[in-house]
C-alpha positions in Angstrom: 0.0 0.0 0.0 2.8 2.4 0.8 4.3 1.9 -2.6 1.1 3.0 -4.2 0.8 6.0 -2.0 4.4 6.9 -2.9 3.5 6.6 -6.6 0.6 9.0 -6.1 2.8 11.5 -4.3 5.3 11.4 -7.1 2.4 11.9 -9.6 1.1 14.9 -7.6 4.5 16.4 -7.3 5.0 16.1 -11.1 1.6 17.8 -11.6 2.6 20.6 -9.3 5.9 21.0 -11.0 4.1 21.3 -14.3 2.2 24.3 -12.8 -1.0 22.5 -12.1 -2.9 23.4 -9.0 -3.5 20.6 -6.6 -7.3 21.0 -6.8 -7.1 20.6 -10.6 -5.5 17.1 -10.4 -7.7 14.5 -12.0 -8.6 12.1 -9.2 -10.8 10.0 -11.4 -7.7 9.0 -13.5 -6.0 7.9 -10.4 -9.0 5.8 -9.4 -9.1 4.4 -13.0 -5.5 3.3 -12.6 -6.5 1.2 -9.5 -5.7 3.5 -6.6 -8.1 3.5 -3.7 -9.7 6.5 -2.0 -7.6 5.8 1.1 -4.4 5.8 -0.9 -5.3 8.9 -2.8 -6.4 10.9 0.3 -3.2 9.8 2.2 -1.1 11.0 -0.7 -2.9 14.3 -0.9 -2.6 14.7 2.9 1.2 14.2 2.6 1.5 16.8 -0.2 -0.7 19.3 1.7 1.1 18.8 5.0 4.4 19.5 3.2 3.1 22.4 1.2 5.4 25.1 2.7 8.5 22.9 2.0 7.3 22.2 -1.5 6.6 25.9 -2.2 10.1 26.7 -1.3 11.5 24.0 -3.5 9.5 25.0 -6.6 10.3 28.7 -6.1 14.0 27.9 -5.8 14.2 29.7 -2.4 15.1 26.7 -0.3 18.2 27.5 1.6 19.3 23.9 1.6 19.3 23.8 -2.2 22.7 25.5 -2.3 24.7 22.4 -1.7 23.9 18.8 -2.5 25.3 15.6 -1.1 27.2 13.5 -3.6 27.2 9.7 -3.5 30.6 8.1 -2.9 31.7 5.4 -5.3 31.1 2.7 -2.7 27.6 4.1 -2.1 26.8 4.1 -5.8 27.7 0.4 -5.9 24.6 -0.2 -3.8 22.3 1.2 -6.4 21.4 0.2 -10.0 21.6 3.1 -12.5 17.9 3.5 -12.5 17.8 3.6 -8.7 20.6 6.1 -8.5 18.8 8.4 -10.9 15.6 8.1 -8.9 17.5 8.9 -5.7 19.1 11.9 -7.3 15.7 13.1 -8.4 14.4 12.7 -4.8 17.4 14.8 -3.5 16.8 17.5 -6.2 13.2 17.8 -5.2 14.3 18.0 -1.5 12.0 15.1 -0.7 15.0 13.4 0.9 17.6 15.3 2.8 21.2 14.2 3.6 20.1 12.5 6.8 17.5 10.5 4.9 20.1 9.5 2.3 22.5 8.2 5.0 19.6 6.3 6.7 18.5 4.9 3.3 22.0 3.6 2.5 22.3 2.1 6.0 18.9 0.4 5.5 20.0 -1.1 2.1 23.1 -2.5 3.9 21.0 -3.8 6.8 18.5 -5.6 4.4 21.5 -7.1 2.6 20.6 -5.5 -0.7 23.8 -5.5 -2.8 22.6 -3.7 -5.9 19.1 -2.1 -5.3 16.8 -2.0 -8.2 14.4 0.9 -8.6 11.6 -1.2 -7.2 13.6 -2.2 -4.1 14.7 1.4 -3.6 11.1 2.6 -3.8 10.0 0.0 -1.2 12.7 1.3 1.2 12.0 5.0 0.5 8.2 4.8 0.9 8.3 4.2 4.6 10.8 7.1 5.0 8.5 9.5 3.2 5.3 8.3 4.7 6.7 8.2 8.2 6.3 4.5 9.0 9.0 3.0 11.2 10.9 6.2 11.1 11.2 7.8 14.5 12.7 11.1 13.3 10.0 12.2 10.9 6.2 13.0 11.2 5.4 11.2 14.5 1.8 12.2 14.2 1.1 10.4 10.9 -1.2 7.4 11.0 -1.8 5.1 8.0 -4.7 2.7 8.2 -4.8 -0.6 6.5 -7.9 -2.1 5.0 -8.7 -4.2 8.1 -8.0 -1.5 10.7 -10.7 -0.1 12.9 -10.9 3.3 14.5 -12.5 3.3 18.0 
C-alpha cells in the first residue's frame, strides 16, 4: 500500500511541478488506474502537509538547495543506475535530505541488498517518506490498513 501512496505522491509532485494546481489534479484518472480512495487521500494529505516545503522547492528559495550531497563510489555500488537516478531526483526535489540518504543507504546494507533495483529502492524510500517505522519524521502520521478499525 505504501508503494502505491508513494507513486501517487510522485504523480502529484509532477503535476505541481508542471504548474498545475492541486485542486485541478484529475482524481478520477488515479482511481481508474486502480488506486483506492484511502491511498489517494493519504497522498494528498502528505502533499498538503508539506506544502510550505514544496513551495520553497519549486520557487527555488530553499536555503538547503545551495549544496547537495554526492554519493561516494562505494555508495553508488549499492544502487542500480535507475535507482541512483531516482535517488538523485528525490534529492533534487528535496524530498529526501542528507540524513535520509544516509539512513536509506544504511537500510540497504541492513537488508542485505547488494545492488538495489528501482523497485527495491522505492520500497525502502516509501516508509521514510510516509513516516512509517521512522522515529525522526512525522510522528503524528497514522496510516490505516484495509482491516484497521478506529474506536
